[in-house]
C-alpha positions as CSV (number, residue, x, y, z in Angstrom):
1,M,0.0,0.0,0.0
2,E,1.2,3.5,-0.9
3,Y,2.1,5.8,2.0
4,R,3.5,9.3,2.0
5,S,4.0,12.2,4.4
6,L,2.2,15.5,4.2
7,P,4.1,18.4,2.7
8,V,5.6,20.9,5.1
9,R,3.4,23.6,6.6
10,T,3.0,25.5,9.8
11,R,0.0,25.9,12.1
12,Q,-0.9,27.6,15.4
13,V,-2.1,25.6,18.4
14,G,-3.8,27.2,21.3
15,L,-7.0,28.9,20.3
16,T,-9.7,29.2,22.9
17,S,-12.8,26.9,23.0
18,T,-14.9,29.9,21.9
19,T,-12.8,30.4,18.8
20,V,-12.9,26.7,18.0
21,R,-16.6,26.6,18.3
22,H,-17.0,29.6,16.0
23,S,-14.5,28.2,13.4
24,S,-16.2,24.8,13.1
25,V,-19.8,25.8,13.2
26,G,-20.0,29.6,12.7
27,R,-18.8,29.3,9.1
28,M,-22.1,27.9,8.1
29,A,-24.3,29.0,11.0
30,G,-23.3,32.7,10.9
31,D,-23.0,35.0,13.9
32,S,-24.9,33.6,16.9
33,S,-25.8,37.1,18.1
34,T,-28.0,37.7,15.1
35,T,-29.6,34.2,14.9
36,K,-30.5,33.9,18.6
37,S,-33.2,36.6,18.2
38,N,-34.8,35.1,15.1
39,P,-36.2,31.6,15.4
40,V,-37.0,31.4,11.7
41,V,-33.4,32.1,10.9
42,N,-32.2,29.6,13.5
43,F,-34.3,26.9,11.9
44,V,-33.1,27.7,8.4
45,V,-29.5,27.7,9.6
46,A,-29.9,24.4,11.4
47,L,-31.6,22.8,8.5
48,W,-28.9,24.0,6.1
49,K,-26.2,22.7,8.4
50,V,-27.8,19.3,8.5
51,L,-28.4,19.1,4.7
52,W,-24.8,20.4,4.0
53,E,-23.1,18.0,6.4
54,I,-25.1,14.9,5.5
55,W,-25.8,15.1,1.8
56,I,-24.6,18.3,0.0
57,E,-20.9,18.3,1.0
58,P,-20.3,14.5,0.4
59,F,-22.1,14.8,-3.0
60,L,-20.1,17.8,-4.1
61,Q,-16.9,16.0,-3.0
62,F,-18.0,12.9,-5.0
63,I,-18.4,14.8,-8.2
64,H,-15.1,16.6,-7.5
65,V,-16.4,20.2,-7.5
66,Y,-15.7,20.9,-3.8
67,E,-13.0,20.2,-1.2
68,P,-13.1,21.5,2.4
69,A,-10.5,24.1,3.2
70,D,-9.9,22.5,6.6
71,R,-10.2,18.7,6.4
72,T,-10.1,18.5,10.2
73,Y,-13.2,20.7,10.4
74,G,-11.8,23.0,13.0
75,R,-10.1,20.4,15.2
76,S,-6.6,21.4,14.2
77,E,-7.2,24.6,16.2
78,V,-8.0,22.8,19.5
79,P,-5.1,23.0,22.1
80,F,-3.5,20.0,23.6
81,S,-4.9,18.6,26.8
82,K,-3.3,19.5,30.1
83,M,-1.8,16.0,30.5
84,E,-0.3,16.2,27.0
85,Q,1.2,19.6,27.9
86,R,2.7,18.1,31.0
87,L,4.3,15.3,28.9
88,H,5.5,17.7,26.2
89,E,7.2,19.8,28.9
90,N,8.9,16.8,30.6
91,P,12.7,17.2,30.0
92,D,13.1,13.4,30.0
93,V,10.8,12.9,27.0
94,T,11.5,13.7,23.3
95,V,8.2,14.6,21.6
96,S,7.8,14.7,17.8
97,F,4.7,15.3,15.6
98,Y,4.0,14.0,12.1
99,K,1.4,13.6,9.5
100,A,1.2,10.5,7.3
101,M,-0.8,10.8,4.1
102,M,-3.6,8.4,3.3
103,P,-3.8,6.8,-0.1
104,N,-6.3,9.3,-1.5
105,G,-3.6,12.0,-1.3
106,K,-5.9,14.4,0.6
107,D,-6.5,13.0,4.1
108,F,-3.8,12.4,6.7
109,V,-3.2,10.8,10.0
110,W,-1.7,13.0,12.6
111,Y,0.5,11.2,15.2
112,Q,3.0,11.8,18.0
113,V,6.2,9.9,18.8
114,W,7.3,9.9,22.5
115,E,10.7,8.7,23.5
116,D,12.7,8.6,26.7
117,K,16.2,8.2,25.2
118,L,17.9,7.5,28.5
119,A,15.4,4.7,29.3
120,M,15.9,3.3,25.8
121,R,19.6,3.2,26.1
122,S,19.6,1.9,29.7
123,T,17.2,-0.9,29.1
124,G,18.6,-1.9,25.8
125,R,15.1,-2.4,24.5
126,V,14.5,-1.7,20.8
127,A,10.8,-1.8,20.5
128,D,7.7,0.3,19.6
129,M,4.3,0.4,21.1
130,V,1.5,1.8,18.8
131,F,-1.5,3.1,20.7
132,C,-5.0,2.9,19.4
133,H,-7.4,5.1,21.4
134,G,-11.2,4.6,21.9
135,T,-14.1,6.0,20.0
136,G,-14.5,9.8,20.0
137,V,-11.4,10.5,22.0
138,H,-7.8,11.0,20.8
139,S,-4.1,10.0,21.2
140,G,-3.5,12.3,24.1
141,T,-5.5,10.1,26.4
142,L,-2.4,7.9,26.8
143,A,-0.3,10.8,28.1
144,S,-1.4,10.3,31.8
145,H,-0.2,6.7,31.7
146,S,2.8,6.9,29.3
147,R,5.5,7.1,32.0
148,R,5.4,3.3,32.6
149,Y,5.9,2.4,28.9
150,L,8.6,5.1,28.5
151,D,10.5,3.8,31.5
152,A,10.5,0.3,30.0
153,G,12.3,1.7,27.0
154,Y,9.5,1.7,24.4
155,R,9.2,4.2,21.7
156,L,5.5,5.2,21.7
157,I,3.8,5.9,18.4
158,V,0.5,7.6,19.2
159,P,-1.8,8.4,16.3
160,D,-5.1,10.2,16.2
161,L,-7.2,7.6,14.4
162,P,-8.8,8.9,11.1
163,S,-11.7,11.3,11.8
164,H,-10.5,11.8,15.3
165,G,-8.4,14.5,17.0
166,Y,-6.0,16.3,14.6
167,S,-6.5,13.8,11.8
168,T,-8.7,14.6,8.9
169,G,-12.3,13.6,8.3
170,R,-15.8,14.4,9.7
171,H,-15.5,13.8,13.5
172,V,-15.9,10.1,14.2
173,Y,-17.0,9.1,10.7
174,Q,-15.5,6.3,8.6
175,P,-17.5,4.2,6.2
176,T,-15.6,1.0,7.1
177,M,-13.3,-0.3,9.8
178,K,-10.6,-0.6,7.1
179,G,-10.5,3.2,7.2
180,Y,-9.2,3.1,10.8
181,T,-6.7,0.3,10.4
182,D,-5.4,2.0,7.2
183,G,-4.7,5.0,9.4
184,V,-2.6,2.9,11.8
185,Y,-0.9,1.3,8.8
186,Q,0.1,4.6,7.4
187,A,1.5,5.8,10.7
188,I,3.5,2.7,11.3
189,H,5.0,2.7,7.8
190,D,5.8,6.4,8.0
191,V,7.8,5.8,11.1
192,A,9.5,2.8,9.4
193,R,10.4,5.0,6.4
194,R,12.2,7.5,8.6
195,D,14.0,4.6,10.4
196,D,15.2,3.5,6.9
197,E,16.4,7.1,6.2
198,A,18.2,7.3,9.5
199,E,19.9,3.9,8.9
200,G,20.8,4.8,5.3
201,R,19.3,1.6,3.9
202,K,16.1,-0.3,3.8
203,I,16.0,-2.4,7.0
204,P,15.1,-6.1,6.4
205,K,11.8,-7.2,7.9
206,Q,13.4,-9.6,10.3
207,N,15.7,-6.8,11.7
208,R,13.0,-4.2,12.3
209,R,12.1,-3.1,15.8
210,R,9.7,-5.2,17.8
211,T,6.3,-3.6,17.5
212,F,3.2,-4.1,19.6
213,L,-0.3,-2.6,19.2
214,L,-2.1,-1.5,22.4
215,G,-5.8,-0.7,21.9
216,L,-8.4,0.4,24.4
217,S,-12.2,-0.3,23.9
218,F,-12.9,0.6,20.2
219,G,-9.2,0.9,19.7
220,G,-8.9,-2.7,20.9
221,L,-11.1,-3.7,18.1
222,V,-9.0,-1.7,15.7
223,A,-5.8,-3.3,17.0
224,L,-7.2,-6.9,16.8
225,L,-8.4,-6.3,13.2
226,Y,-5.0,-5.0,12.1
227,P,-3.2,-8.4,11.8
228,I,-6.4,-9.8,10.2
229,Y,-6.6,-7.1,7.5
230,Y,-2.8,-7.2,7.1
231,P,-1.8,-10.8,7.5
232,A,1.7,-10.2,6.1
233,S,2.4,-8.0,9.2
234,A,3.1,-11.2,11.2
235,R,6.9,-11.3,11.6
236,N,7.2,-14.9,10.4
237,D,5.1,-14.2,7.3
238,T,7.3,-14.3,4.1
239,T,4.6,-13.3,1.5
240,D,5.5,-9.6,1.8
241,M,9.0,-8.8,3.1
242,D,8.3,-5.1,2.8
243,E,5.6,-5.2,5.4
244,I,6.3,-3.8,8.9
245,P,6.0,-6.7,11.4
246,V,3.6,-6.7,14.4
247,D,4.8,-8.9,17.2
248,G,1.8,-8.8,19.4
249,V,-1.5,-7.1,20.3
250,V,-2.6,-6.0,23.8
251,A,-6.4,-5.3,23.8
252,V,-7.8,-3.6,26.9
253,G,-11.6,-4.0,27.2
254,P,-11.9,-4.6,23.4
255,I,-15.3,-4.3,21.8
256,L,-15.7,-7.8,20.4
257,H,-19.4,-7.8,21.2
258,F,-21.5,-5.4,23.1
259,N,-22.9,-6.6,26.4
260,P,-26.5,-7.4,25.6
261,K,-27.6,-6.8,29.2
262,D,-26.5,-3.2,29.5
263,V,-26.1,-2.0,25.9
264,K,-29.4,-2.5,24.2
265,V,-30.7,-1.2,20.8
266,S,-34.5,-0.8,20.8
267,P,-36.6,-1.9,17.8
268,V,-37.5,1.8,17.3
269,V,-33.8,2.7,17.0
270,R,-33.2,-0.2,14.6
271,F,-36.1,1.0,12.4
272,I,-34.7,4.6,12.4
273,V,-31.2,3.3,11.4
274,T,-32.8,1.3,8.6
275,I,-34.5,4.5,7.3
276,I,-31.3,6.5,7.7
277,R,-29.4,3.9,5.7
278,F,-32.0,4.0,3.0
279,L,-31.6,7.8,2.8
280,N,-27.8,7.5,2.7
281,A,-27.6,9.7,5.8
282,G,-24.8,7.9,7.6
283,R,-23.3,11.2,8.8
284,L,-26.3,11.9,10.9
285,E,-25.6,11.9,14.7
286,L,-28.1,9.6,16.4
287,Y,-27.1,8.4,19.9
288,V,-24.4,6.7,22.1
289,P,-25.6,3.2,22.8
290,H,-23.2,2.6,25.7
291,K,-23.0,6.0,27.3
292,Q,-24.7,5.0,30.5
293,A,-22.7,1.7,30.7
294,V,-19.2,3.2,30.4
295,D,-18.9,3.8,34.2
296,K,-21.1,3.8,37.2
297,D,-19.8,7.3,38.0
298,P,-21.2,9.7,35.3
299,K,-18.3,12.0,36.0
300,V,-16.0,9.6,34.2
301,Y,-17.7,10.0,30.8
302,K,-18.0,13.7,31.4
303,Q,-14.2,14.1,32.1
304,L,-13.2,11.8,29.3
305,V,-15.5,13.2,26.6
306,D,-17.6,16.2,27.5
307,Q,-14.8,18.3,29.0
308,D,-12.2,17.4,26.4
309,M,-12.2,19.8,23.5
310,R,-10.5,17.3,21.2
311,S,-13.1,14.6,21.9
312,H,-16.4,14.2,20.1
313,R,-19.0,15.5,22.4
314,G,-22.0,14.8,20.2
315,A,-23.9,11.5,19.6
316,F,-22.4,8.8,17.4
317,R,-23.1,9.0,13.7
318,V,-25.1,6.2,12.2
319,G,-22.3,5.4,9.8
320,H,-19.9,4.9,12.7
321,L,-22.3,2.6,14.5
322,L,-22.7,0.5,11.4
323,C,-18.9,0.6,10.9
324,V,-18.4,-0.8,14.4
325,R,-21.0,-3.5,13.8
326,R,-19.3,-4.6,10.6
327,G,-15.9,-4.6,12.4
328,I,-17.3,-6.8,15.1
329,A,-18.6,-9.2,12.4
330,D,-15.2,-9.2,10.7
331,V,-13.2,-9.9,13.9
332,Q,-15.6,-12.8,14.7
333,E,-15.9,-14.3,11.2
334,L,-12.1,-14.1,10.5
335,A,-10.9,-15.1,14.0
336,D,-9.0,-18.0,12.6
337,K,-6.9,-15.6,10.5
338,F,-5.6,-13.9,13.7
339,T,-2.2,-15.6,14.3
340,V,0.0,-13.1,16.3
341,P,0.5,-13.2,20.1
342,V,-2.4,-11.5,21.9
343,Y,-3.1,-10.4,25.5
344,I,-6.6,-9.3,26.5
345,Q,-7.3,-7.5,29.7
346,H,-10.8,-7.1,31.0
347,G,-12.6,-5.4,33.9
348,L,-15.0,-7.8,35.5
349,Q,-17.5,-5.0,36.1
350,D,-17.4,-3.9,32.5
351,R,-20.9,-3.3,31.3
352,V,-20.0,-2.3,27.7
353,V,-18.4,-5.6,26.8
354,S,-18.5,-8.8,28.8
355,V,-15.6,-11.1,29.7
356,T,-17.4,-13.9,27.9
357,S,-17.1,-12.2,24.6
358,S,-13.3,-12.1,24.9
359,T,-12.9,-15.7,26.1
360,T,-15.2,-17.0,23.3
361,W,-13.2,-15.1,20.7
362,L,-9.8,-16.3,22.1
363,E,-11.0,-19.9,21.7
364,K,-11.5,-19.4,18.0
365,I,-8.4,-17.6,16.9
366,G,-5.4,-19.1,15.1
367,S,-2.7,-17.8,17.5
368,D,-1.0,-20.2,19.9
369,D,0.3,-17.4,22.1
370,I,-2.8,-16.3,24.2
371,K,-3.3,-14.7,27.5
372,M,-6.2,-13.1,29.3
373,S,-6.4,-11.4,32.6
374,V,-9.5,-10.1,34.5
375,Y,-9.5,-7.3,37.1
376,P,-12.5,-7.6,39.4
377,V,-12.4,-4.0,40.5
378,C,-12.4,-2.5,37.0
379,Q,-15.2,-1.2,34.8
380,H,-14.9,-0.4,31.1
381,V,-12.5,2.5,31.4
382,I,-9.8,0.4,33.0
383,Y,-7.1,3.1,32.9
384,R,-9.1,5.6,35.1
385,K,-7.7,6.4,38.5
386,A,-9.7,4.6,41.2
387,K,-11.0,6.4,44.3
388,T,-9.1,4.3,46.8
389,E,-5.4,3.3,46.7
390,E,-6.2,-0.4,47.0
391,E,-8.6,-0.4,44.0
392,D,-6.1,1.7,42.0
393,L,-3.3,-0.8,42.7
394,A,-5.5,-3.8,42.0
395,G,-6.9,-2.2,38.8
396,R,-5.2,0.5,36.8
397,V,-1.7,0.1,38.2
398,C,-1.7,-3.7,37.9
399,V,-3.1,-3.4,34.3
400,L,-0.2,-1.2,33.3
401,E,2.3,-3.5,35.0
402,D,0.8,-6.6,33.4
403,N,0.7,-5.4,29.8
404,V,4.2,-4.0,30.1
405,A,5.4,-7.3,31.5
406,W,3.7,-9.2,28.7
407,M,5.4,-7.1,26.0
408,N,8.8,-7.3,27.8
409,A,8.6,-11.1,27.8
410,R,8.4,-10.9,24.0
411,C,11.0,-8.2,23.7
412,P,14.0,-8.9,25.9
413,G,15.7,-6.0,27.6
414,I,17.3,-5.2,30.9
415,G,14.0,-3.9,32.4
416,H,12.9,-0.4,33.2
417,I,14.0,2.7,35.1
418,E,12.2,3.6,38.3
419,R,12.3,7.4,38.1
420,G,9.9,7.9,41.0
421,V,7.7,10.1,38.8
422,S,4.4,8.9,37.4
423,F,1.6,10.7,35.6
424,S,-1.9,10.1,36.9
425,S,-5.3,11.0,35.8
426,D,-5.2,14.2,37.8
427,H,-4.8,17.5,36.0
428,S,-2.6,20.3,37.1
429,D,-2.5,23.9,36.1
430,M,-0.3,24.6,33.2
431,S,1.3,27.8,32.1
432,K,-0.5,29.7,29.3
433,D,2.6,29.6,27.3
434,A,2.4,25.9,26.9
435,S,-1.1,26.0,25.3
436,Q,-0.1,28.9,23.1
437,R,3.0,27.4,21.6
438,T,3.6,27.7,17.9
439,L,4.5,24.3,16.4
440,A,6.8,24.7,13.5
441,Y,6.9,21.8,11.0
442,S,10.2,20.7,9.7
443,G,11.4,17.9,7.4
444,F,9.7,15.9,4.7
445,S,7.4,14.2,7.2
446,S,6.3,17.5,8.7
447,G,8.0,16.6,12.0
448,L,7.9,19.1,14.8
449,M,10.8,19.8,17.1
450,T,10.1,19.3,20.8
451,P,9.7,22.4,22.9
452,S,13.0,21.9,24.6
453,E,14.8,21.3,21.4
454,A,13.3,24.4,19.8
455,A,14.4,26.5,22.8
456,L,17.8,25.0,22.8
457,S,18.2,25.5,19.1
458,S,17.4,29.2,19.4
459,M,20.2,29.4,22.0
460,G,22.7,27.8,19.7
461,Q,23.0,24.6,21.7
462,P,21.3,21.9,19.6
463,N,23.3,19.0,21.1
464,I,22.8,19.7,24.8
465,V,20.0,17.1,25.1
466,E,22.0,14.4,23.6
467,D,25.0,15.4,25.7
468,T,22.9,15.2,28.9
469,I,21.5,11.8,28.0
470,Q,25.0,10.5,27.3
471,S,26.3,11.9,30.5
472,L,23.6,10.2,32.5
473,T,24.1,7.0,30.6
474,D,27.8,7.0,31.4
475,K,27.0,7.4,35.1
476,L,24.7,4.4,35.0
477,G,27.4,2.3,33.4
478,A,27.1,-1.1,32.0
479,F,23.8,-2.7,33.2
480,D,24.6,-6.1,34.7
481,Q,22.4,-8.0,37.2
482,E,23.6,-6.2,40.2
483,G,23.7,-2.8,38.5
484,A,20.1,-3.2,37.5
485,K,19.0,-4.0,41.0
486,S,20.9,-1.0,42.4
487,T,19.2,1.4,39.9
488,G,15.7,0.0,40.4
489,V,15.5,-1.9,37.2
490,D,13.1,-4.8,37.2
491,N,14.4,-7.9,35.4
492,D,11.4,-10.2,35.8
493,A,9.5,-9.5,32.6
494,S,6.9,-12.3,33.3
495,S,5.4,-10.8,36.4
496,T,4.3,-7.5,37.8
497,S,6.9,-5.1,39.0
498,Q,8.6,-5.7,42.4
499,S,7.4,-2.4,43.7
500,L,3.8,-3.4,43.0
501,S,4.3,-6.9,44.5
502,N,5.8,-5.4,47.7
503,R,2.7,-3.4,48.3
504,L,0.1,-6.0,47.5
505,A,1.6,-9.4,48.0
506,K,3.7,-11.5,50.4
507,D,5.2,-13.5,47.6
508,S,4.8,-13.8,43.8
509,A,3.7,-17.5,43.7
510,K,0.4,-18.1,41.9
511,Q,-2.3,-20.2,43.5
512,P,-3.4,-23.5,41.9
513,I,-6.0,-23.5,39.1
514,T,-9.5,-22.9,40.5
515,P,-12.6,-23.8,38.4
516,V,-15.2,-21.1,38.9
517,S,-18.6,-20.8,37.4
518,G,-18.7,-18.1,34.8
519,P,-21.4,-15.5,33.9
520,D,-23.0,-17.8,31.4
521,D,-22.9,-20.9,33.7
522,S,-19.7,-22.1,32.0
523,V,-16.7,-23.1,34.0
524,E,-13.7,-20.8,33.9
525,H,-10.3,-21.9,35.0
526,R,-9.0,-19.0,37.0
527,V,-5.5,-18.5,38.3
528,Y,-5.5,-15.9,41.1
529,R,-2.5,-13.7,41.9
530,G,-0.8,-15.5,44.8
531,N,-1.1,-14.4,48.4
532,W,-2.1,-10.8,47.8
533,T,-2.9,-8.8,50.9
534,L,-6.1,-7.8,49.2
535,P,-9.2,-10.1,49.5
536,Q,-9.8,-12.5,46.7
537,E,-12.7,-10.6,45.3
538,M,-10.4,-7.7,44.5
539,R,-7.5,-9.8,43.2
540,P,-6.8,-10.0,39.4
541,Y,-6.7,-13.4,37.9
542,D,-5.8,-15.1,34.6
543,I,-8.3,-17.2,32.6
544,L,-6.8,-20.3,31.0
545,I,-8.1,-20.7,27.4
546,D,-8.5,-24.2,26.1
């Protein structure tokens, strides 16, 4: 598949929410001050907006007589979230921004690359983790949890999926799931092309960096479909040696099937969807079927979506709902085509998708490297910070440790650095300068310099970052077993970190296999975490898949 980077350009990030709202809606709606007083004008404007968005614009694009001036529809002007700003300002982290062109030559996928170069050198790990976010949100949602992956030495490739965030397309609208996986494909290949340029040669497939996909919720579905839609991405596949290999998928609460108990579609809604499909009005916003099931605390959805300017705060479009349905059908029907290592993590209290949907799917796939863990204290948004320390450790913290350990086991390295600094879900006040930063594109791939690099370059000291990293690396010295212990590096890649174990368990031994009745009266073979100080009903466990 063809892939290119977007030509160089410059944009300003940091406009206020009022400005964004005006830029995305006001172009067609006119000045709100004049329309508020006239209900007739309001109705006409609203009707025109609907007709334009659903039928007129796509038709004009189809006949090649119109192209939108801003293919992000105003989202490119939305500032970074506070957690992203915190990450971008962290002196340990190198942050770059890129755009990878889609095959149509008009749309692009915007993505970030996060690196902790000291951790990469110290751990000796040469690996990438590609993040696939959930429906309606964006790549920045990983920022609050990125520290653990960076400390383990992973280069993080974090794209805004097509029609999300700073990527192009009507917000949360793709006709097919292939549109989303194609976006991930282009980002991965864009990174690989720059690796080739840095190396001065085309790197053979077998020598490329270890690559893992991590997907949350809808992003989990995208990540699981990727090796199915691109079977040559398996490292041992020899049909296409130009393909970028994927060495495993971590799916956290993947949407393999909606929970029929808590996510219901009424006959009335089904009828409406049928009419909308007949009218070819897939862009029409309808409803969010799982909104009430995301979390028992309504504040979680509010913070994740409603208060995030880069998230889609409206209802889901009919076309997107149908797209998800087709994606679920594909992942189920083509399960035997999935052959790469896979690790699924599930909250037992998840009301959007059930544990059973994941265990059933794992039993059908073609991979012989399978693992599934269940976290009794977690709901659908597993990465959210819990209200109590015990629940947070048994949930979010353990989830992070487990998926890092799983990737580490398939990508040997020394371990990770314990910096003693961790991002949480909490927000802190940022300086206004951070949100008003001008991001200047450079290079063929439209890559942005990090804020620290830009400042240093203006001071005539472009190498100070590398020099600092080298100095720290020299101080650490050669990492042998004793050296790793003295610097806080965890060498056991098959278990949770020692720091977590010390807080929750007396030892790391696992208990014998315990058959337990499952939610559908089937028998699950559970292996609980051994001798945790927390009660069994809070302890994570693994499910053995036959």
